[in-house]
N, C-alpha and C positions, 0 to 999 in steps of 0.2 A: 825408317833408317835405322841402323844399328848405332849405339852410342859407344860401342867398342872401337878404339883406334886401331888402325891398320897395323901398326908395330906390335900392339898386345894380341892380335889374332894369330890362330893357330892354322899351320899348313896341312896338306892332305895326309902326311904320314902319321902326325900326332893325332889327328881326327880319326883316322882308321883304327889306330890302337884304342882311342877312347871309346868307339863304338864296340870293338871286340871286347874289350874289358867289361863293359856294361853287360855284355851276354855271358862271359865266363865266370859264372858264380857258383851258387849252390848245386845248379845242375851238374856241374862238370865234378863235383866230388861225390854226389849222392845218387844221381841216374843210374850209374853202372849197377847198383843193387836193385834198383826198381825194373830195370830192363833185364837183367839176369833171370828174373822169374819167366821170361819169354825165351830168351837165349840169344845168341850171337846173330841170329838172323835179322834183329832189330838194326843191324848195320845198314839194311836197305831204307830203314825208317830214318835214319841220320840223313842218307843221300837225298831222300824225298823231302824230308823237312828242311834241309838246305835249300833246295830248289824253290820251296814255298816261300821261304824267308827272303830268298833273293827277289820273287816276285812282289812281295810286300814292300821290300827295301826300295826297289825301283819306283814304286808308287809315291812312297814317302820323299825319295829324292826329287821326284817332280813337284811335289807340293812344296818342298822347301825353296825351289826355284821360284813358284808362283808367290809364296809368302815368306820372304827371306828373314823376317822377324817374329816368326810365329813362336809362341810359347806355351799354347794350349790347343787341344783338337778343336775347341770352338772356333779358333781363328779361321780354320780352312773348311770346317763343316757347316757352320751357319750360311755363309755366302750362298751355298748350293742346296742347302737341305733344310735350312730354317733354323730357328731357335731351339726348338723342342729337340731335333736331333742334335744340334751342338750340346744341348744339355746332356743327352743320353751318352754321347760319345765321351764327353769330358769326365762326367760322373763315373761311367763304368771303367774307364782307364784309371781314375784314382782309386776306385774300390779294387780293382785287379793288383794295384801296386801294394796296398797294405794288406790284402788277403794272401798275397805271394809272399809277403814278408814272413809270414809264419812258416812257410816252406824254408825260407833260408835260415830261420831259427832252428827248425828241425835238423837240418843239415849240420849246422854248426855243433849243436849239442851231440849229435851222433858221432862226431869225432872227439869232443871234449871228454866224453865219458872213458874213452880209451886212454886218456892221460891221468884221470882222477881215479882215486880209490873208490868208486861206486859201481854199482851195476847198471845195466841198461834196461833195468825194468821200465814198465810204462810210467809208473809214479815219478821215477827219477827224470826221466825225459820230460814230463810236465814241469817239474820244479825248474829243470834247467831251462826250458824255453822260456818260461815266465820270466827268470831271472835275467836272462839274456835280453829278452824284449825290453825289460824296463831299464836294464843298463844301457843300451843304446838310446833309449828315449832320454835318459839323464844326459848322455853324451850331445844329444842333438839339443837340448837346452843350452848348451854352451856356445852354440851358434855355427853357422855354415862353414865358417873357416876351419874351425877346430875338427869338424867331421871330414872335411876335404883332406886335411894333413893326416888324420888317422886312417883313412881310407888308402891314401898312398902309401903310408907306411906297410898297411896290410898287403896290398897289391905286391910290392917289392919283396917282402920277406915271406909272403905266403905262396907264391907261385914258383920260386926258384928250386926248392926241393922236389915239387912235383915235376917240374920241366925235366929234372935230373932223371925221373922215373921214365918219363916219355922217351928221352933220348937212349937210356941205357937198357930199357925193358925188352928191346927186341932180341937181345941175346938170350932171354929167358922165356921167349915165346915157344909154346909147344903145339904145334898144329893139330895134334891128336887131341889136345884138350879143348881146343877151339872146335873141331869138328864134332866132338861129343856133346857140345853144349849148343850145337847149331839151333835147334827148336825143340824146346822142352815143354812147350805149351799145349800140345795135343791139336793144335789148329794147323791150318796151311800156313805155307810162308807168306803168301800174299795177305791173309787175313791178320797176321801178325804185324806185318810191315804197315798195312793201313792202320790197324787198331792202335798201334803205338804212336801214331802221329801226333795226337794232342799232347802226350806226355813228353815226347821229345821235344815239341815246340816250346816248352818251357824254357828250354836252352836258349831260345832267340828272342824271348821277350827282352826288350832294350833295343831292338833293331832301328827303332824309331829316333833314337837319341841324337842321331846325327842331324836330321831334320830339324828336331827341337831346339838345336844349338847354332842352327845356320848362321845367325848374327854374330858369332865369334869366330867363324871359320874365313880365312882369306878367300876371295873368289869362289863365293858358294856355289854358283851355277855350275862350275866346274868340279870343284873339291868335295861338296857334299856328297853327290852321286858316287865319286871315287871312294870316300871314306865309309859311306854307308854299304855299298856292295863288297868293298875290300874288307870291311870288318866282319860282315855275314860270312864270306867265304873263309876268312881266316879262323873265326870262331868254328865254323863247320867242320873244317880240317881237322882241328884240334879235337873236337868232341868225337868225330869218327876214328881218328887214330887212337884216342885213349880208350874208346869202348872196344874196339878190336883187340888192343893189346892186352887189356885186363882179361878179358874173357879167353885169352890163350895162355894166361899164366896160372890163373886159379879157376878150378871148376865152377860153374854157373850156380850149382846150388850152395856153395860156400859164399860167393859173392851175394846171392839173394839174401842170406840170412845175416850179412854183415851191416853194421850201422856205420862203418868206415872203410868202404872198399878200397881206397887208395892206401891206408895203413895196412890193411891186409894184403895187399899186392906187394908193398915195400917189404913187409916181414918175410914173405916168400921168396923175394928176390936177395935181399941183403942180410936178413937174420933179424932176430928180435930187437936189436938196437934201432933199427930204422923205424919201427912201428910209433914210437911216441913222437919222433922227429917229423914224420910226414902227418901225423895226427895233429901235431901243433900247427904246422904250416896250413893245412886244410882248415882247421878251426879258425885259426887267424884271419884268412882269407874270406871265409863265410861271413865271419863276424864283421869284418870291413865293409862286406857288401851289404849286409843287414843295416849297418849304419848310413850308409850312402842312399839305399833305397828308401829308408825311413825319411831322410832328407827331401827325396824325390816325392814322397807322399805328402809330407807337409806343404811343400812348395805347391804342388798341384792342386792341393786341397784349398790353398790360400787363393790361387787364381780363380778356381772355380767360385769361391766365395764372393770374390771381387765382380764376378759376373752375375752374381744372384742365383747361382746354381746350388750352392750349400748355405746353412746358416751362418750369419755374420762372424760367429765366434771362430770359424776355421780361417778366417781372413785376418784375425788378429795376430801381430807379430810383437815379439819381444823386442827391447832396444837394440839387440844384437842380431836381430833378423830371424830368429827361430820362431817357427809357427808353433809355440808352446801350447796354447790352449786347445787348438785343433788336434795337435798330436796326442795330447792326453786322452781325448775321446778315441782316437785311433787306437792307442795302445790299450786301452781298456778293452776295445772290441777285439784286437787281436787276442788278448788273454782269454776272452770267452771262446774264441775259435780254437785255441790251444786246448781247452777243456772237451769241446765237442767233437773234435777230430782226433782224439787219443786212440791209438791203435796198439796192437800187441807189437808191431814192429815199426821201426823208423820208416822203412821203405814203404809200407802201406800207408802211413799217415802223410808222408811225402807225396804219394801220388794222388792221394784224396784232395789235398790242398791244391797241388798245381793244376790238376784237371779243372778245378773251380776257377783258378786264377786265369788260365790260358782262355777258358771259354768267355769269362767277362772282356778279356783284352781284345778277343778276336771280334767281339761285336763293336768295339771301337775301331779296329783295323777295317772292318767290312765299311763302316761308315765313310772311312778315307777313300776306299776303292770307288764307291758310289759317288762321292762328291768329285773325284776326278772324271768319272764316267759322264755325270750330268753336265758339269761346268757351271758357270755363272757368268753374268754380263761383264764383269771385270776380267774373268779368265775364261773365254769360251772353250768348250772341250773340242779339240783337234783330234787326228786320227791317232797321234801318239798318245794323248791323254785317254782316249777311250780304250786303247789296247792296254795300257797300264792299268787303268781302272778294272777292266774286265780280268785280267791277270789276277790282281789283288782280291777280286770276289771269288774267283774260281779256287785260289788258295785258301780263303776263309771258308768256303763251302767244302774242302776236303778235311779241313780241321774239324768243322762242325760235324761231319759225317763220321769221324773217328772218335768222337767224344761219347761217353756213356750217356744214355739217355736220362738217366736221373740227374746228372750233372747239369744236361742242357735245361731241363724243367727247372732246377733250381735257379739257374741264371736267367732264364726268361721270367720267372717269378720276381726275382730281385729287381730286373730291369723295368717290369710293369708296377711294382710298388713305388719304385723311385720316381718313375714318370708320374704316377697318380699324385704322390706327395708334391712333387714340383708344380704340377697343375693346379692342386688344390691350395698349397699354402707358400709357393715360392715367390720370391721377390722380382718383380717385373721390371726394375730399373737396375741397370748395370752397365759395366763398361762394353761398348759396342764392339763387335768384330771387326778387324781390319779388312 
């Protein structure tokens, strides 16, 4: 049972916007540059990606009904698939969160260089990413409450100017520019639409958050599905509209070369004065997202450590509730990733990181679908559960199919090494799954 009083719980509207906000982050601000390398045909990728996210969201909404107090993948994986699969799902979800944090930092720095008197050279990007990562680590050390306040501030002031572009931009939309940039990849439309799925799906990571906080939602059996599916559809519509709009205002070759596509579009629409305004808003929103997801990383790592899935140091909390010791290790690892993924362009580095993060989290999503499909004695799989589980597995299969082979191999190696380390050195006593 949840310990949150009914008076303090949130309704379906707030829950829907919470889910949508968790998805509208760095992908919103930088994916247009990455996708512009293929062209406007990626609108089909957004449509298909939204459908896959809905299939996965429906599965998580059902899991939230079965496990209303869940706060870790282990809570619903272990009863159906066993402790080892609970470990893999929990650990891979945790890994994806902090690997993906690097992509958020890349997006934020891409807009910050527009504001600062510095070049966008790779060395500058690297220094900026590292400084931003460690700054958000320092902020997290102040405790979850301060991070929540900072993120709320960033959401309000970060999205308002961008919303103005989405509303006013249609008067600047040029169908000829859009048609000219329809498909510049040299591949068929279908190949581009399918091949871009893994990249597009980065925008939907966070779809499971409605299920993960079911305990603070009023009437979760009714409202969590509404919030999850509503949030996914809201985010999908925003992403699709922004992508179509931007590729009809600025030629795709210019978008692909930009580290700050929204600022580029703003300058095209309103003049040079709008570029720093939109760049500041986008950098602020991306920075807030980084701080929030770093909090998620610390919290999920602490829960994994409490279950014996990670070393005890990840479960140690400061007096204010911050997972300081574990986050120190995570931030050091993120710094290493910043070095190893450095690229000549922000878009290329962003794509490399998000493909790995999506592959890792899809493995955890697949385990959720499989647990629904198989069921367990406490929650037998009926027709609805089997259909939802199968839908989630089909969605994961399509995402895996669209992922580069080298990325799949890297993720598989990480999963195998993590499982081997757990079997060889993991602690066998931990909090049992509910």
